N, C-alpha and C positions, 0 to 999 in steps of 0.2 A: 542451419536455419537462418535465413536472412530476415531483414526487418519486415514484419508482417502486420497487417491491420486487423484489429479485433474491436470489440466493444466491451464496456464494463457492464455491471449489473443494471445500470440505469439507461443503457443504450447509447452512451456517449462513446465517441471514437477514441481508441487507444492503440498503441503499437508495441509489439514485443520484438526486441532485438537481441540476438544471441551471437556473442563473439567468442571464438575459440582462440585463446592466447597461446595454448599449447595442448598437448594430449591429456594433461591432468589439470588444466586450468581453464574454466569457462566463466563467462559473465552474461547474465540475463538482465536486461533493462526494459522496464515498462514505462513508456512515456504517456503522461496524462494530457488532456486538452489544455491549451493555454488559457490564460485569464481572458474572459470575454470582455472586450472594450464596450460592447453594446450594453451588457448587464451593468457594468460600472457606471456608464452614463445614466442609465435608467435609475439605478439606486441613488446616485448623486442628485439627480433632478427631483426625485420623490422627497428626499430629505430636505433639500433647499426650498422646494415649493411649500412643504409643510411648515418649515421655519418661517417663511415669508408670510404665510397665512396667519400664524400666531403673532408675528410682528405687526401685521396689519391691524389686528384688534387690540393689541397691548401697547404698541409703539415702544417696545423694549428692544433696544439694539443688541442687548446681550444674547437674545435668542438667535440672531443671525450669526454672531460670532461663535456661539456654542455649536451651531449646526456645521459650520466649516471645520471646527476643531474635531468634532465627533466623526465627521466623514473622513478626514485625513487619518486620524488615529485608527479608525476601524479598518481602513484599507491597508495601513501599515501592519496591523496585527494579523490581518487575513493572509497577506502574502508572506509574512515571516513565520507564522505558526500553523497555518491551516492549509494553504494552497501548495500542494506538492507538485513539482514539475516532472520529476521522474524518480522511480525507485529501482535500485539495482541489487542483484544477488550475485556475488562473486564466490565461486567454489574453487578451492585450491587443494587438489590432491588429498594428501593425508593430513594437511594442516587444519582446515576447517572452512567455515562459511562466513563471509562478510556481508552484512545486510546494510544498505545505505539508502537514505532518503534525501533528495535535494529539493529545497523549497524555492518558490518563485523569487524570493528575495536574495537567493544565493546561499542561504544557510544550509548546512548539511549535518545530518546525524548518522553515526555509524555504530554498528554493533557486530562484534565478532564472536562466533560460536566455535569452540574447538571440536575437532572431528571425534575425539574420544568421548565426547559428551552426547553425540548424536546417535539416536537409536534408528531413526528412519525419517524419510520425507514423504508425506502422504497428502492426499486431497481430502479435506474434511467437508462434510455437508451439514448445514444447520438450518432449522426451520426458524425464519425470522418473520413474524407477523403472518402474512398470507402467502409467503413464497419461500422457496428453498435457495439458500445462498451457499456457494462453494468457495473454499479458500485453501490455498496451499500453505502447509505448515510443517515445521520441524519438530519432531518428537525428541525430547531430551531424556536421557537415561536417568534412572534413580540410582544415586551413588551407593545406596545400601542394598538395592536389589536390581541387578543389571537387566533382568527380564521385564521389569516394570517401567512405566513412563512417569517421570516426575513432573513434567510440565510441557506445555505446547506453546511454540512460538509462531504466530501467524506471519505470513509473508505477503507483501504487496497489499497492505491494509488500506492505503489511501486510494490506489488506482482501482481496486476491486474488479479484477478481470473476470470474464465469464469462464465457464467450464472448458470450452474448446481451447482457450488460451492457456489455461492452467495445465491441461493435459499435455500440450506441447512442451512446456517448460519442465513438467514433472518427468516426462519420458527421457529427456536429455539428462536430467539430474540423476535419475536412477542408473542410466548407462555409465555415468561417470563414477557413481558411488559403489556399484556392484563389485568392481575389482578391489575396492579398498576394504570393505568390511561385509560380512555376511548379512543378508536380509533377515529381518526379524519380523515375525508375525505379530500383528497388533490386535488385541481384543477390542471390539467396538465399544466406545464409552456408553454409559447408561444415559437414558433421557432422549433428548431430541437431536442428538448428534451421532453421526456415524462416520467411519473412515473408509477410504478406498485407496488402493494402491494402483498406479498406472503401470 
């Protein structure tokens, strides 16, 4: 599967890239939209115009200085902790799965899940307000009861791909996982969430 264009749940363009490093090692990367310069300019203008309006009536220069500091600090926090540039999922044969997130500032976070802890990889659906949201997730085994699920680890939380994108990734993941361990049937959770296997 080459680099393909999709959209997230909000209709913004994203891309899914699948790289096969070997027969037992594949990497899936979802690229999110870049930071919009137009939105940054609009946000900056709104803050500075508001600060200038307050300064016009109060004649307090500290207002203008505070506006500049707040704008710069807000943008730094946004690109360092909020704005994700791309998310990747690296699956390595019988070793496990590595989940990574790269932020716009260059900061990266990485989580590794051992293969013997993985029960299955499924697409979950949840009702959020007035719409149904799908997400790919890893089901972790309960150490005390192997047939039970102890916890769920959502994947691609920041990019939030639509179902058609998730199905493509899930199909390739299942093809790689099938020779490694037997598939386990999952009982659908109670409430407003259900699970589906591709």
